[in-house]
C-alpha positions as CSV (number, residue, x, y, z in Angstrom):
1,X,-203.5,150.3,-110.9
2,X,-203.4,153.5,-112.8
3,X,-199.9,155.2,-112.9
4,X,-199.3,158.1,-110.6
5,X,-199.9,161.4,-112.5
6,X,-196.5,162.8,-111.8
7,X,-194.6,159.6,-112.7
8,X,-194.4,160.5,-116.3
9,X,-192.7,163.8,-115.3
10,X,-189.9,162.1,-113.3
11,X,-186.4,162.6,-114.6
12,X,-184.9,159.9,-112.3
13,X,-181.6,161.9,-112.1
14,X,-180.5,161.8,-108.5
15,X,-176.7,162.3,-108.7
16,X,-177.0,166.1,-108.3
17,X,-179.5,165.6,-105.4
18,X,-177.1,163.3,-103.6
19,X,-174.2,165.7,-104.3
20,X,-176.1,168.6,-102.8
21,X,-176.9,166.6,-99.7
22,X,-173.3,165.6,-99.3
23,X,-172.2,169.2,-99.7
24,X,-174.6,170.1,-96.9
25,X,-173.3,167.3,-94.7
26,X,-169.7,168.5,-95.4
27,X,-170.5,172.1,-94.6
28,X,-172.2,171.2,-91.4
29,X,-169.5,168.8,-90.3
30,X,-166.2,170.4,-91.4
31,X,-166.9,174.2,-91.7
32,X,-167.1,176.4,-88.6
33,X,-170.7,177.5,-88.0
34,X,-170.8,181.1,-89.3
35,X,-173.5,183.1,-91.1
36,X,-172.2,182.1,-94.6
37,X,-171.8,178.5,-93.6
38,X,-175.4,178.3,-92.3
39,X,-176.7,179.9,-95.5
40,X,-174.7,177.5,-97.7
41,X,-176.0,174.5,-95.7
42,X,-179.6,175.7,-95.9
43,X,-179.5,176.6,-99.6
44,X,-177.9,173.3,-100.5
45,X,-180.6,171.5,-98.6
46,X,-183.4,173.6,-100.3
47,X,-181.9,173.0,-103.7
48,X,-181.7,169.2,-102.9
49,X,-185.3,169.2,-101.9
50,X,-186.4,170.9,-105.2
51,X,-184.1,168.5,-107.2
52,X,-185.6,165.5,-105.3
53,X,-189.1,166.4,-106.1
54,X,-188.3,167.2,-109.8
55,X,-186.4,163.9,-110.2
56,X,-189.0,161.8,-108.5
57,X,-191.9,163.2,-110.5
58,X,-194.2,166.0,-109.7
59,X,-196.9,167.3,-112.0
60,X,-195.8,170.6,-113.7
61,X,-198.4,172.8,-112.0
62,X,-197.4,171.6,-108.6
63,X,-193.7,171.8,-109.5
64,X,-194.1,175.5,-110.4
65,X,-195.8,176.2,-107.1
66,X,-192.9,174.4,-105.3
67,X,-190.3,176.6,-107.0
68,X,-192.4,179.7,-106.3
69,X,-192.3,178.9,-102.6
70,X,-188.6,177.8,-102.6
71,X,-187.4,181.1,-104.0
72,X,-188.7,183.4,-101.2
73,X,-187.9,180.7,-98.6
74,X,-184.3,180.7,-99.8
75,X,-184.3,184.5,-99.2
76,X,-185.6,183.9,-95.7
77,X,-183.0,181.3,-95.1
78,X,-180.3,183.8,-96.2
79,X,-181.6,186.4,-93.8
80,X,-181.8,184.0,-90.9
81,X,-178.3,182.7,-91.6
82,X,-176.7,186.1,-91.1
83,X,-178.9,187.5,-88.3
84,X,-179.6,184.3,-86.3
85,X,-182.9,185.5,-84.9
86,X,-183.9,182.7,-82.5
87,X,-187.6,182.6,-83.3
88,X,-187.0,182.8,-87.0
89,X,-184.3,180.1,-86.8
90,X,-186.7,177.6,-85.1
91,X,-189.3,178.3,-87.8
92,X,-186.7,177.8,-90.6
93,X,-185.5,174.5,-89.1
94,X,-189.1,173.2,-88.8
95,X,-190.0,174.4,-92.3
96,X,-186.9,172.6,-93.7
97,X,-187.8,169.5,-91.7
98,X,-191.3,169.4,-93.2
99,X,-189.9,169.9,-96.8
100,X,-187.2,167.3,-96.3
101,X,-189.7,164.8,-95.0
102,X,-191.9,165.3,-98.0
103,X,-188.9,165.1,-100.3
104,X,-187.7,161.8,-98.7
105,X,-191.2,160.4,-99.0
106,X,-191.3,161.3,-102.7
107,X,-187.9,159.6,-103.3
108,X,-188.9,156.4,-101.5
109,X,-192.2,156.3,-103.4
110,X,-190.4,156.7,-106.7
111,X,-188.0,153.9,-105.8
112,X,-190.9,151.6,-105.0
113,X,-192.6,152.3,-108.3
114,X,-189.9,150.6,-110.3
115,X,-189.9,146.8,-110.9
116,X,-186.3,146.7,-111.9
117,X,-183.3,148.2,-110.2
118,X,-180.9,150.6,-111.8
119,X,-178.0,152.5,-110.4
120,X,-180.2,155.6,-110.2
121,X,-182.6,153.9,-107.9
122,X,-179.8,153.0,-105.4
123,X,-178.7,156.6,-105.5
124,X,-182.3,157.8,-104.9
125,X,-182.6,155.4,-101.9
126,X,-179.3,156.7,-100.4
127,X,-180.5,160.3,-100.9
128,X,-183.7,159.5,-99.1
129,X,-181.8,158.0,-96.2
130,X,-179.6,161.1,-96.0
131,X,-182.6,163.3,-96.1
132,X,-184.2,161.4,-93.2
133,X,-181.0,161.9,-91.2
134,X,-181.1,165.6,-92.0
135,X,-184.8,165.7,-91.0
136,X,-184.0,164.6,-87.5
137,X,-180.8,166.8,-87.4
138,X,-183.0,169.9,-87.9
139,X,-185.6,168.7,-85.4
140,X,-182.8,168.3,-82.9
141,X,-181.6,171.9,-83.7
142,X,-185.1,173.3,-83.3
143,X,-185.5,171.4,-80.0
144,X,-182.2,172.8,-78.8
145,X,-183.2,176.4,-79.7
146,X,-186.5,176.0,-77.9
147,X,-184.9,174.5,-74.8
148,X,-182.2,177.3,-74.6
149,X,-179.3,175.2,-75.6
150,X,-179.8,172.3,-73.2
151,X,-180.2,169.4,-75.7
152,X,-177.0,167.5,-74.9
153,X,-175.7,166.2,-71.6
154,X,-172.6,167.5,-69.8
155,X,-173.3,171.1,-70.8
156,X,-172.3,170.5,-74.5
157,X,-173.5,173.5,-76.5
158,X,-174.5,171.9,-79.7
159,X,-174.3,173.5,-83.1
160,X,-175.8,172.4,-86.4
161,X,-172.7,170.2,-87.1
162,X,-173.1,168.4,-83.8
163,X,-176.8,167.7,-84.6
164,X,-176.0,166.4,-88.1
165,X,-173.3,164.2,-86.7
166,X,-175.5,163.0,-83.9
167,X,-178.4,162.3,-86.2
168,X,-176.2,160.2,-88.6
169,X,-174.7,158.3,-85.7
170,X,-178.2,157.7,-84.3
171,X,-179.9,156.6,-87.6
172,X,-177.1,154.1,-88.3
173,X,-177.3,152.9,-84.7
174,X,-173.5,153.3,-84.2
175,X,-174.0,155.0,-80.8
176,X,-170.5,156.2,-80.0
177,X,-171.7,157.9,-76.8
178,X,-169.8,161.1,-77.2
179,X,-173.0,163.0,-77.5
180,X,-176.2,162.1,-75.7
181,X,-179.6,163.8,-75.3
182,X,-180.3,165.4,-71.9
183,X,-184.0,165.9,-72.0
184,X,-187.0,163.5,-72.3
185,X,-187.9,165.1,-75.6
186,X,-184.5,164.4,-76.9
187,X,-184.5,160.8,-75.8
188,X,-188.0,160.3,-77.4
189,X,-186.8,161.8,-80.7
190,X,-183.7,159.5,-80.6
191,X,-185.9,156.5,-80.2
192,X,-188.2,157.5,-83.0
193,X,-185.2,158.1,-85.4
194,X,-183.6,154.8,-84.5
195,X,-186.8,152.8,-85.1
196,X,-187.8,154.8,-88.2
197,X,-184.3,154.7,-89.7
198,X,-184.0,150.9,-89.3
199,X,-187.4,150.3,-90.8
200,X,-186.7,152.5,-93.7
201,X,-183.3,150.8,-94.3
202,X,-184.8,147.3,-94.1
203,X,-187.6,148.2,-96.5
204,X,-185.3,149.9,-99.1
205,X,-182.7,147.2,-99.0
206,X,-185.2,144.4,-99.2
207,X,-187.0,146.0,-102.1
208,X,-183.9,146.8,-104.0
209,X,-182.4,143.3,-103.5
210,X,-185.7,141.7,-104.3
211,X,-186.2,143.7,-107.5
212,X,-182.6,143.0,-108.5
213,X,-183.2,139.3,-108.0
214,X,-186.4,139.5,-110.0
215,X,-184.6,141.3,-112.8
216,X,-182.1,138.6,-113.0
217,X,-184.7,135.9,-113.1
218,X,-186.7,137.7,-115.9
219,X,-183.5,138.2,-117.9
220,X,-182.5,134.5,-117.7
221,X,-185.9,133.3,-119.0
222,X,-185.9,132.3,-122.7
């Protein structure tokens, strides 16, 4: 098959992408939800999205358009972080969700393009997994905003840190039970994340292990 047009543009440098995603997770989990914290989280995620697409290979023309969209979007994110307008916040969460989904798809596609495994490919797979967890965290946040803060049971008023934590616990199927969805929509989203997360994990692990085994077999041949 002909190579993908953007494959030649891939840098395959994923360490910064994963670092930005981990910064976002850290801010969401350990920093009190204030305007600056929301802005830092959103900007870290936006930067990680742009970095993911650049590392996984996007043709130059499309990459320029992505950057052109990312800059004004970062401004909107900053405004939303400080003013917390409900309608704007939901729109921002959903826009970030769509961009993260596309970014995770690009990372997984790039990992599957390689026949041999390197450390960078493992980092890319981990970054994609974290991005999927963030996708559902922002979906939960948007659902909470739309429902007027009734996403969790027992009257828990969730913040973005709670949604990130809940999403990570859900996608890894740990299920501690300290947070649980209160609505039918929330339960449906949880089931989708659990199933999708496990399928993604199995596919990535199977491919990476299979490629690693194949590399060893080819290397041992005379």
